[in-house]
N, C-alpha and C positions, 0 to 999 in steps of 0.2 A: 491888622498888623502881622507881618510875617515874623516867624520866630527868630530868624537871623537878625532882624532889625532891633530886637529887644535883648540880644545877647549881652550887651554891656550893662543892662539893668537887672540881670538875673544872676544870682550866685552860681558859680561854675558847677558845684555838685548837683544843684537842681537842674540846671540847663542840660547837663549830661544825661540826666534821667528822663527828660521829656523830649529831647530834640528829635528822637526817632519816632515818637508817638504822634506828633502833630507837626504840620508845616506852617500853620497860621493861627493866630489867636482870634477867637471870636470877639465881637465888640465888648461884651461884659468882662471878658478876661483881660482884654487890653486896657479897659477903663480901670479895673482893679489894680493892675500893675502901675499905671500912671498915678493912682491915688496912694501908692506906697505899700503895696502888698509885701514887697521884699524888704521894706524898711521898718517892718514891725507895726505898721498902721492897722488898727482894727477896722474892719470893713463889713458892712451889711450889703448883701447882694439881693436885690429884688428883681427877678427876671423870669420869663416864662420857662416852662419845662423844656429840657434839651438845649438850653442856651449856653451850656458850658459851666454851670455853677460848680459842679463837682470838682472839676480840674482846678478851680480857684482854691477850693479847700485843700486839695491835695498838694498844690504848690506851696501853700502856707505851711502845711505839715512838713514837707520835705525841707523847706527853708529852716524851720525850727530844728529839725533833726540834724541838718548839716552844720548848724552852729552849736551843737552839743546839748540842745534842749530836747524835752519830750513833748509829745502832742496828744491831744484827746479828740476823738471824733464822736460826737453825740447825736443820736437820732431817736425819735420817739417810739418807733415800732421795731420789734425784734426782726421781722422779715427784712426790713430795710437796712438795719445796721449789719445784719448778717451778709446781705448782698454787697454792701459797701466794703466790708472786710474782705470778702472773697475777691472782689474786683481789685482792691488795693494790693493785696498780697500777690495776686497774679501779675499786676503791672510793675510792682516794685519789690521783687523777691529779696533784695538785699537789705530791706528795712525790717527791723525786728518788730513785728506787730502782734497784738493779742486781741482776742475777742472775749468780752465778758458780758454775759446776759443771765447768769444763773440765779441761784438762791439769794434772795434779798438779805438774808440774815448771816451769810457766810463772810468770813474774812479771807482776803487773798493777798498773801505776802509776796506773790510772784509778779504782781502788776508793775512794780517799780523796776523790774529787769528788762522791760520792753521799751522801745522807742515810741511806739504809737499804740494807744489803747482805743479800740472801737467798742463803744458801750451804749446800752440803752439808757434813757433818761433816768428811770427809776433805779437801775443798777448803779449808775454813777452816784446817785444820791445815797444809796446804801453803802457803797464803798467808802465814801467820805466819812460815814459814821463808824464803819468797822475796820477800814484799812487806810484811813486818811494819811497816816504817817508814811506810807509807802509811795504816795503820790507827791513827788517833789520835782523841782526843776522843770516845771511845766511852762513851755514857751508859747504854746498855741492851743486854743480850744475852738473847734468847729462845731457850730450848732446847726444841724440840718433841719429842714422843715420848721423853721423858727416861728412861722405863723401859727403853729399849734399852741402858742401862748393863749389863744382864744378858745381852746378846747376845754370843756368843763372837767374832763377826766384827767388829761395829761398836762394841761396848762399850768395849774398851780405848782406842780413839781418842777417843771421846766423853769418857771419864773423864779422860784426860790433858789434853784440850782445856779442859775445865771448870776443872781445877786450875791450868792454865797461865794461863787468862784471869783467874782470881781474882788471880793475881800481877801480870799485865801491866795489866789494866784493874781495878785494885783498887776503884775507886769506882763502877764500873758496876753498875746495878741488874740483878739476875738474875731472870728469869721462867722457871720450869720448868713444862712442861705435860705431862700424862700422863693416861691413863685410870686406873682404880682401881689403886692400889699398896697392898699390905697393910702394908708397912713404910715408909710415906711419912714418918713421923717421923724415921727414920734418915737418909733422903735430905735432908730439909729441914734437919736439924741439920748435915749435912756441907756443904750449900750455904750455910748461914747465912741461910736463908729462913724467913719466916713461912709457916705451912701453911694452905691452904684445901682442906679435904677434904669432899667432898660426894657424896651418892648421887643427886642430882637429875638427872632426865632429862626433857626437854620432851615426849618421847613415851614413854608407859609401855611397858616391856619385859616380855613374857610369855614365860617359858621353858617349853618343852614337850619331852617325850621321846616319840618314836615307837617303839612295840614291838608286834609281832604284830597289825598292823592297827588299832591304837588310838593316839590322841594323849593322853598323860597329862600332867597339870599344869593346874590350874584345872578347867574343865569338860571332862570326858572326851568325846572324839569318836571315833566308829568310822568308819574309812575302809575301804570294801570295793570299790575300783575294780579293782585288780589285785593280784597277789601280791608283785611287786617293791616293796620299801619306798619307795625314792626315787620311782619312777614313781607309786606310789599317792598320795604326798603331792603331787606335781606335778599330777596330774590333778584333785585336789581344789582346788588353787590356780587352775587354769585355769577351773574352774567359777565360782570367786569373783572371777575377773578380777584376780588379784594377781600382781605381779612378785616374783621372788626371786633372791637370791644363793645359790648352792650351793657349799660348800667341799669340795673333794676334795684328797687329800694328795699326789698325784703328777700329773705332766703327762699321763701315759697315761690315768689315771682321769678327768681333766677332759674329755679328748677323747671317751672312750667313753661317759661319762655324758651329755655334750652331744648326741651322736649318738642315744642312747637316747631322750632327752627330745624331741628335734626331731621324731621320728616321730609323737608324739601331739599336738604343738602345731600342726603344719602344717595339718591339716584345719580348725582353728578360726580361721585367719587370713582377714581380708577381702581382697577383690580389691585395694583400695588399699594395704593393708599389704604384700601380696605384691609389688606393683609397687615400693614404696619400699624394701623389704628387698632386692629384686633389685639395685637401684641401689647400695645400700650394700655388698652382697656382691661386686659387680663391682669396686668401689673397693678393698675389702679383698683381693680376689684378685690385683689387678694392682699391688701396691705395689713388687714386685721386678722385676728385669730379665726373669725368667722365673718364673712361679708354681711353687712347690714343692708337694709332695704335701700338706704341712701347710696351705699357702695354699688349696688346693682343698678340704681338709676343713673349714677354718673358714668359707670362703665358702658351702659346702653347708649347714652348720648355720645360718648367719646368714639364708640365704634362707628358713629355716623358723622364724625368730624366736628362735633360741638361739645362744649363743656360748660358747666356752671361752676362758680368760684365764690365761696363764702366761708365764714368762720366755722360752719358746721363740718367742713372737710378736715381731715387730719392733715398735718403739715406735709407728709410725704406725698399725698394725693395732690395737694396744691402745687408742689414742686414739679411733679410729673406733668401736670396740666400746663404750667407755665413753659416748661421745656418744649412740650408738644406744639404750643402756639408759636414760640420763637422760631422753631424750625419749619413752620408752615404747614405742619400736619393737621393741627386743629385749626379750623377756619374761623370759628366764632367762639368767644368766651362771653357768657352772660354772668356778670359779677355784681356784687354789692359795692357801694362806693368806697369801702376800705381799700380795695385794690388800687384806687387812684393814688393813694399815698403810701401803700405798703411796699410795692416793688416797682422796678423800672421795666414796664411792659408796654411799650408804645405799639400802636396799630395804625394802619393806613386810615381807618375810619373809626370814629367813636359815635355811638348812638346812645342817647339818654331816653329811655322808654317812658319815664314818668318824672315830673318835676315835684311830686308830692311824696311825703311820708307821714306816717301817723306819729304825732307828737303829744305833748302834754295837753294841748287844747284841741285835739282832734287832728284832722288832715291839715298839714302846713306845707307851704312851698319851701323848697330847699334854699339855703343861703347861696348867694351868688358866688361866694368864695369857694364853696364846695363844688358847684357846677363848673367853675373855672378850672378846678383841679382835674375834674373828669375830662373836660374838653381838651385840656392840655396834653392828654395822651395821644391825640390824633397826629399822625405824621411820623414816619420813622426816619431819623437821620441816616444818611448814606443810601437810603432806598427810595424815598419819596421826595418829589419836588413840592408836593402840596398834601396837606392832611385835611380831611373833611370831618367836621363835627356836626352831628345832626341831633336836634332836640325835637321830640314828637309833641305836637299840640293836638289834644283830643277834641277840643272845641274852640270857639272864637275867644272865650275868656282866657283860655290857656295861651292862645296865639298872642293876644295883647300883652299878657303878663310876661311871656318869654321875650318878646321884643323889648319891652321897657326895662325888665330886670336883668336879663342875661345877655342880650345882644347890645343894647345901647347903654345900659346902666353900668355903674362901677361896683366892684366888690366891696363888701362891708369892711369898715375899719377893724383892725385887730384890737380887741378889748381884753382886759384882764378878767380872769375868773377866780382870782385868789381870795375873794372876800367870803368864801364859804366857811362855816364854823369848823368843819373838819380840817381844812387846810391850815387855818390860823392856829388851831389847837396843836396839830401835829408838828408844825414847823416852829412853834414857840418852844416846844420841848426839845426839838432838834438843836436849836440855838443854845439852850441851857446846857445840853450835853457836850456841845463843841467847845464850851468854855471861852468863846471869843468875846462874850459880853457878860457883864456882871449885874448892872443895875437896870431897873425898868426903863430908865431914860435911854440906856444903851440899846435895849431891845427895840424901843420905839424908833431909834435912829436907824437901826437896820431895816425895819419894815418901811421906813421912808425911802429906802433905796430900791424898793420893788417897783415894777412897771405900773402897778395899780396906783401907787402914790404919785407917780409922775403924771397920771391922768386926773389927779385932784381928789382921789378917794382917801379919806382919813380912816385908818384901821385901829386907832387908839382904843375905842370902845370894845372892839372885838378882841384885841390883844389883852385888854384888862380882864375880860370874861374868861379868856383862855388861861391866863395866869391864875385866876381864882380857882378854876376847875383843877388845874394841875397841882396847886398848893393844897387844896382841900383833900385830894386823894393821894397825897404823899408822893407825887412825882417830882416836885421841885420844893426847895426850901427858900424862904425869904428871911435871911438873918440880918436884920438892921439895914435893909435895902440892898443886900448882896444876894443875888439869885444864884442858886446852884441846883443841879439835878441830884436827886437821891439815887441810891443803889437801884431801887425799883424803876425809877424814871430812866436811868441809863439802860437798863435791860429792855424796857419797852421800846426805847429809841433804837437800840441795836437790833431788835427783832423786826424793826420796820413796821410797827403797828400804830394805828390810830390809838392815842391814849384811851379813848372811850372803849375801844375793843379790849385794851388791857384791863379796864375796869370790869367788863363783862366776864372775861376769862378768869380774873382774880376771884371774883365772886363765886364762880363755878368751882374753882380749886378749894375754896373754903368749905363749900357744901360737900365736895367730894371727900375732904378730910373727915368731916362729921359722919358721912355715910360709910366710910371704910373702904368701899369699892364702888365701881360704877360700870354700868353696861356700855358697850360700844355705841349703841344708838344715842344715848344721852350725850356722849362726847361729841358725836357727829352733829347733833342738834345745836349745841352751843356754838360750834364753829360756824354754822350757817346763820346764826343770829348776829354775827359781828358786822361792823360797818363795811368790811371788805367785800361782803356780798350784798351790796345795796339793791341790786336788781335781780330778783328771783321771779322767773316767769311762771305764773300760775293762773289757771282759769277760775271763774266764779264757782263752777261745780266742784273743782278740785279743792278750792278753799273751804267750801262747806264740808267736804269729806274729811279733810285734815283737821278742821276745827272740831268736829265731832270726836275724832280720834284723840285730840289733845286732852279731852276731859278724862280719858282712860289711862293716859301715860303718866309715869312718875319721872318727870324730867327735873334735872338739877339746875337748869338755866333760871337765873333770877328774872322773872317776868317783869318786874318793876323797872328793869334797866333796858328792856327791849320793846320796841313798838309791837303792838298786838299783831298786826298783819305780818310782820317779819317773823314773829314767834311761831305763828301757824304755818307760814310758807316754808320755814326751815324744816318742818317735819317731812315735807315732800323730798327735799334735798337729802335729808338723812336716810330716807328709804332708798334713794338712788345709789348712794355710796354703800349702803347696807347690802343691796343686791350685788354690787361689785365684789365686796369682800365675802359674799356667799357664793362666789365663783360664777355668777351670771356673766354672759359675754355682752359685748357692745350691742349686738343685735337685739337681745332681750330688753336691754335698757332703752334702746331707741323705740322699740315697739310698745313697751309698757308705759314709758314716761315722756315720749316725744322729745327726748334729748339727743341731739345729733352727736356723732363721735368726736368731732372737733371741739364742740362745746364741752363735752364730757371730759376730755383730756385736759382742757384748760382748768376745769373745776378740780380735777384730781391734783394738778400742779399747785393750785391755790390752797387746797385743803391740806396738802402735805406741808406747806409752809406754815399754815396756822396750827396744825397739830404739833409741829416741832416747837412753835412758840408756846403752846399750852404746856408742853412737857418741860420747857425751860422755866416757865413761870411756876409750875408745880414744884420743881426742885428748889427754886428760890424761896418759896413760901412754906417749905417743909412738908410738902405733900408727897404722896407716892407717885411714881411715874411709870411703873411697870406696865400697867394697863394701857396707858397712853402710848408707850413705846411699842408694845405689841400691835396695837391698832395702827400705828404709823406704818409698820412693816407690812401689815395686811393690806393697807390702802395702796402702798407702792406696788405690790405684786398682784393684788386682787385675789386673795386666798382666804380660806377658813383657817382657824387657829391651828388645826392639826397638821397643816403643811409647813408651819414655820421652820421646823428643823431642816426639812429638805430644801426649801428655797434659799437657805443660807449658802448653798453650794452654787457657785457660778454655773451658768448654762441651764440650771433647772428652775424654770418658772412655773406658773400655775398649771399649764397643760401637762408638761412632763412630770411635775411633782405629783399631780393627781393620778397619773398613769402608774407611777411607781407605787404610790400608796395603795392603789386598788389591788395590787398583786402582793401586798404584804410587806413591801419595803417602806417602813414608816419613819425611820430615823437615820442618822449619820452612820451609826455602827452597822446597821443592816445593809446600808448602801455600800459601805466600805468592804463588807464581807461578800458582796456580790461580785462574781467573776467577770472578767472583761467580755467573755463570749456572751454571757447573759445580758450584760449592760448594752452591748452592741445590738442585740436582738430587740431590746426595748427602746433604746434611744437612737439607734443608728451609730455606725462606727465612728464617725467624726466627732459627734457630741460625746459619745461614750469615752473616747480617748481623752478628751479634755477633762471630763469628770473624774476618770480613773487617775489621771496624773495629779489633779488637784488633791484627791483623797490620799494618794500614796506618794506624794512628792518627796518626802524624806526618805522613804524606802528606796525609791528610784535613784535618788542622789547617792545613797550609800552603796548601791550596786555599781554605780558609775565609778565611785572611788575605789 
């Protein structure tokens, strides 16, 4: 459908914004318009990657804004929602948009002043708890990657949020976006949406299987470069001057495969490419205070035109790698599967190096839905007529499984993961705090609106258990059948904590009050004992080491409330953050504890949220919070206690602070008494100028007057 043919069906403010961007609507877009996109009809779009789903969401948003309403764009991953926000603000600069992904416990009174809010799933959930009064007049909500309802981590939050939003914003248009869903009809029915289901792809996708030196699928190709399957395919792509995304299942395998590939690519690079790659590699190498061994490894492979990409990299490194790939400088990225749903990074060719990963029951084949997400990255719109997706079969058993499950088979249906004890407990309290429902029957009626209930699962027994737990621990009150949240329950909900985490932290506060004071290690230990850190990686030998150490430690964590394995494993994590606040750098931590920088900074972010929560609980329960507040600042900056006065000054972090301290400048008064010349010598003229102005701002302003 040409855009001019649809002009009469599109509101003029929307038409004017999109008419110069596209000339023709793709089939899913045309179908959405015919099904009432601009008439407020809620629509679920199930279509392959790059089939135009994003524009459908954008048109619904623009339509809502043009009619005086507000819109919300929700996506499950920070990288994805950040990318969507950047793209939208670049394409539609006149629309007042905001991005919100920060602290789960913060309130934001500014969100109501924007036309469009781009927000992660968890952040929107927390905003409804803390800033719900500012979210009004919502006319459209777009849920991107809605198939993640089936994700055990993100799914329950998304499911609760959708059900809640249907209640709070009952008249808002819902737009659900996803790649192929086998049971899309079930989800559309639950959402109350019309369904647009399409197999259309702007770039044809050809699926192939590599086995024993041959590419099977369509025209058979024989590759006889080398024996190693991955290297054999890569060498063929180098000859054809093709870029590729290669998916490996572990961080370790992404790194080893990137190193393997880089050795065959390096000789093929031109002098100009090598020069530009060296510049990019240096930038990637030096993003941290001191490069870690991982920084050195990634910069080494980037110099040769290859990169690995996983959660162990810090965000800036990932961004640099993605940019290098988009501009054609980096020829191959070897990534873990999270890249498939994290950012929009298509490639001419996608290779899946293994169909297995280690799961609860040992080695397990990947879900077809996950494989389909990865394969969908093959083919770049505007550049390729055809994208190639290759799955490597290592033996005949793999070959048979790949053909049946991933080539000929259908993706698994989307099922709910809401029936976990944690999810039911957390969202029962959330409902009580929202005060939308008062009786147990009302609560049951809400849970019956969840996707899981539409699939025939009865949650009544679990909600009953959750209510008993919440009432027993004074998070809710049941007064003659009328349910309400207590002051403590409201605080736990506002802090975005699992109520069981609240129980563990409250017990710690009571012990801390009895003890009078508490050492930082004990505080760190209890934070890592919470439900928010369910997966702590620890080897058998490490466990034995920390178990022996636990006998000698005087910890205030109530061991009766914490699983024994978690109690012991938390000691390792407390040591890691302990090293950080003792001013060890990321390299030391990586070498001593095998924790990669990206993982480390995610841990820091989570622990800062939890220590803030502990501080607020301590204040609410009449405990002291000074020790907790000091530790919170030390974690933020990674410093010993003696640097706290200095790092309160902007631009002075752990490195500059320690440098000043070592020459006798230990506090604000001494820093203020230091002349500009000396400061410039120590800190450099640019930083010294900022520090000097901050310290003498009032004096400078007086002189100006």
